[in-house]
C-alpha angles and dihedrals in degrees: 000000000000122000095034115125097220092178089056091048090051092048094048095048089049088062087067087075090071092050092047090050090052092050091047090053089051090052089051089055092047092049091048091053095047092098089061088066103047093168090057100030097103094049093042091054091047090054092046090052091050092049092049087055090053091050089051089054090051090051089050093056090047089052091047094049093047091050096045095044096042111127115256130192111287091007114138094199 
């Protein structure tokens, strides 16, 4: 694909790490406050676990993109 700024794509997707870190911190807060809602604790923790899994998937694609789009010798990307 000509005309694609692969370096720019790689840099922009790397910014997702900050957003994922923010969301992870929010999940930490939610998990810490789960005991304040004993009637919802079990379901809240199930949801937090699910959302952590989604964040892990997002981190995996960021890692994959960074690795695949990393500049190599003689690469004009």
